Backbone as CSV, one residue per row, in Angstrom:
resi,resn,N_x,N_y,N_z,CA_x,CA_y,CA_z,C_x,C_y,C_z
1,MET,-44.055,2.317,27.347,-43.005,3.182,26.841,-42.571,2.659,25.477
2,SER,-42.316,3.555,24.563,-41.954,3.158,23.205,-40.493,2.747,23.129
3,ALA,-40.125,2.206,21.977,-38.735,1.780,21.776,-37.793,2.968,21.802
4,ALA,-38.253,4.115,21.303,-37.404,5.313,21.317,-37.179,5.788,22.739
5,GLY,-38.174,5.637,23.587,-38.044,6.068,24.977,-37.079,5.215,25.776
6,THR,-36.947,3.961,25.430,-36.028,3.098,26.176,-34.630,3.086,25.584
7,ALA,-34.499,3.330,24.305,-33.180,3.269,23.677,-32.417,4.580,23.781
8,LEU,-33.102,5.697,23.899,-32.404,6.970,23.923,-31.555,7.191,25.177
9,PRO,-31.986,6.798,26.378,-31.065,6.929,27.517,-29.804,6.065,27.361
10,ALA,-29.964,4.898,26.803,-28.791,4.052,26.550,-27.887,4.682,25.505
11,LEU,-28.475,5.350,24.526,-27.701,6.036,23.502,-26.901,7.187,24.102
12,VAL,-27.486,7.907,25.027,-26.779,9.000,25.693,-25.594,8.459,26.488
13,ILE,-25.769,7.335,27.133,-24.666,6.717,27.886,-23.561,6.271,26.935
14,MET,-23.930,5.708,25.792,-22.920,5.283,24.819,-22.129,6.473,24.274
15,ILE,-22.834,7.557,23.985,-22.146,8.752,23.486,-21.253,9.332,24.583
16,GLY,-21.700,9.281,25.822,-20.865,9.738,26.933,-19.621,8.882,27.106
17,ALA,-19.734,7.601,26.844,-18.568,6.719,26.932,-17.626,6.923,25.752
18,LEU,-18.133,7.495,24.692,-17.313,7.729,23.509,-16.378,8.926,23.674
19,VAL,-16.715,9.850,24.552,-15.908,11.062,24.738,-14.476,10.742,25.166
20,PRO,-14.235,9.887,26.175,-12.839,9.579,26.517,-12.084,8.857,25.401
21,ALA,-12.790,8.039,24.645,-12.130,7.343,23.536,-11.718,8.334,22.454
22,LEU,-12.576,9.284,22.152,-12.224,10.299,21.157,-11.095,11.195,21.651
23,THR,-11.096,11.502,22.941,-10.010,12.298,23.507,-8.693,11.547,23.396
24,ALA,-8.717,10.264,23.650,-7.491,9.466,23.537,-7.033,9.379,22.088
25,MET,-7.975,9.337,21.147,-7.591,9.265,19.737,-7.014,10.578,19.235
26,LEU,-7.510,11.687,19.739,-7.055,12.985,19.244,-5.790,13.483,19.942
27,ARG,-5.672,13.190,21.222,-4.523,13.659,21.987,-3.935,12.468,22.725
28,GLY,-2.742,12.185,22.427,-2.119,11.087,23.139,-0.987,10.480,22.349
29,ARG,-0.355,9.555,22.995,0.722,8.833,22.348,0.118,7.829,21.371
30,PRO,0.920,7.298,20.469,0.373,6.365,19.471,-0.316,5.143,20.078
31,ALA,0.213,4.611,21.162,-0.447,3.458,21.776,-1.798,3.843,22.358
32,GLY,-1.897,5.034,22.918,-3.174,5.519,23.433,-4.173,5.777,22.327
33,ARG,-3.669,6.250,21.191,-4.547,6.460,20.042,-5.096,5.144,19.519
34,LEU,-4.256,4.125,19.525,-4.718,2.801,19.096,-5.781,2.276,20.045
35,ALA,-5.572,2.457,21.334,-6.571,2.009,22.312,-7.886,2.762,22.135
36,GLY,-7.805,4.058,21.874,-9.024,4.830,21.626,-9.755,4.365,20.386
37,LEU,-9.000,4.019,19.349,-9.607,3.515,18.110,-10.288,2.176,18.340
38,ILE,-9.645,1.317,19.107,-10.213,-0.006,19.375,-11.493,0.110,20.193
39,VAL,-11.539,1.054,21.128,-12.728,1.230,21.964,-13.848,1.955,21.206
40,ALA,-13.484,2.934,20.373,-14.496,3.755,19.715,-15.296,2.990,18.665
41,GLY,-14.683,2.059,17.973,-15.386,1.323,16.923,-16.624,0.589,17.412
42,PRO,-16.496,-0.265,18.402,-17.693,-0.961,18.904,-18.707,-0.026,19.570
43,LEU,-18.233,1.049,20.224,-19.172,1.981,20.844,-20.055,2.658,19.800
44,VAL,-19.467,3.065,18.706,-20.258,3.702,17.649,-21.176,2.675,16.986
45,ALA,-20.704,1.454,16.826,-21.553,0.410,16.236,-22.765,0.127,17.134
46,VAL,-22.550,0.079,18.445,-23.670,-0.139,19.372,-24.607,1.067,19.370
47,ALA,-24.048,2.272,19.281,-24.892,3.468,19.225,-25.766,3.450,17.965
48,LEU,-25.210,3.045,16.842,-26.013,2.946,15.620,-27.078,1.853,15.726
49,THR,-26.749,0.770,16.406,-27.737,-0.285,16.629,-28.876,0.220,17.508
50,LEU,-28.539,1.012,18.527,-29.583,1.594,19.374,-30.447,2.584,18.591
51,LEU,-29.823,3.345,17.696,-30.613,4.239,16.847,-31.556,3.461,15.938
52,ALA,-31.086,2.340,15.423,-31.941,1.503,14.579,-33.128,0.973,15.372
53,ALA,-32.878,0.588,16.621,-33.969,0.085,17.454,-34.925,1.203,17.849
54,ALA,-34.389,2.376,18.124,-35.230,3.475,18.590,-36.126,4.021,17.489
55,TYR,-35.611,4.138,16.297,-36.370,4.766,15.227,-36.900,3.796,14.188
56,GLY,-36.651,2.509,14.368,-37.183,1.518,13.442,-36.583,1.607,12.055
57,ARG,-35.308,1.917,11.974,-34.613,2.031,10.687,-33.610,0.891,10.552
58,PRO,-33.948,-0.171,9.845,-33.024,-1.302,9.726,-31.777,-0.991,8.910
59,ALA,-31.777,0.098,8.158,-30.583,0.447,7.379,-29.421,0.802,8.301
60,TYR,-29.716,1.316,9.494,-28.648,1.639,10.445,-27.914,0.379,10.903
61,LEU,-28.587,-0.751,10.875,-27.928,-1.994,11.266,-26.856,-2.380,10.250
62,ASP,-27.118,-2.132,8.985,-26.107,-2.396,7.953,-24.895,-1.504,8.148
63,VAL,-25.139,-0.243,8.438,-24.037,0.697,8.668,-23.236,0.283,9.896
64,ALA,-23.911,-0.166,10.949,-23.218,-0.603,12.158,-22.346,-1.827,11.886
65,LEU,-22.835,-2.757,11.090,-22.054,-3.942,10.768,-20.814,-3.589,9.950
66,VAL,-20.982,-2.735,8.952,-19.843,-2.315,8.130,-18.836,-1.548,8.972
67,LEU,-19.316,-0.681,9.846,-18.422,0.076,10.711,-17.650,-0.834,11.655
68,ALA,-18.297,-1.846,12.206,-17.605,-2.769,13.101,-16.496,-3.521,12.363
69,LEU,-16.774,-3.943,11.140,-15.748,-4.645,10.365,-14.601,-3.724,9.972
70,LEU,-14.920,-2.501,9.568,-13.879,-1.562,9.158,-13.053,-1.074,10.342
71,SER,-13.674,-0.905,11.499,-12.900,-0.457,12.656,-11.938,-1.545,13.108
72,PHE,-12.350,-2.795,13.000,-11.438,-3.894,13.336,-10.256,-3.912,12.370
73,ALA,-10.536,-3.786,11.081,-9.457,-3.778,10.096,-8.571,-2.550,10.262
74,GLY,-9.159,-1.407,10.569,-8.379,-0.194,10.772,-7.463,-0.290,11.976
75,SER,-7.946,-0.916,13.030,-7.084,-1.072,14.209,-5.932,-2.039,13.929
76,LEU,-6.169,-3.045,13.104,-5.072,-3.947,12.740,-4.018,-3.240,11.903
77,VAL,-4.462,-2.398,10.975,-3.515,-1.649,10.147,-2.727,-0.664,11.000
78,PHE,-3.415,0.034,11.900,-2.740,0.991,12.761,-1.751,0.280,13.681
79,ALA,-2.111,-0.893,14.188,-1.199,-1.646,15.044,0.030,-2.113,14.267
80,ARG,-0.146,-2.447,13.019,0.991,-2.855,12.215,1.971,-1.701,11.995
81,PHE,1.440,-0.523,11.662,2.308,0.637,11.492,2.937,1.058,12.812
82,LEU,2.189,0.882,13.908,2.715,1.249,15.218,3.857,0.318,15.624
83,SER,3.771,-0.948,15.237,4.838,-1.885,15.603,6.144,-1.560,14.898
84,ARG,6.065,-0.899,13.748,7.293,-0.518,13.039,8.007,0.621,13.753
85,THR,7.260,1.489,14.421,7.873,2.647,15.064,8.373,2.359,16.467
86,LEU,7.906,1.308,17.087,8.325,0.999,18.466,9.562,0.157,18.529
């Protein structure tokens, strides 16, 4: 079985796990939105890593690394603004 054949089922599971996180980010209280943001960042980074493995595109790994760093920084900024309102 090729790399695309083994990585695509895992990619479908990752995208399925992303749905509740996106729902929490779009609809919910601010604390729930923060939790959705914290969960969604690594899920998308892992999904991009699986795409890189499946299709042999190492450029996706760079995008996944940048996204992981930016999602961490974004969650810290959102948590700081959230602490002012609580």
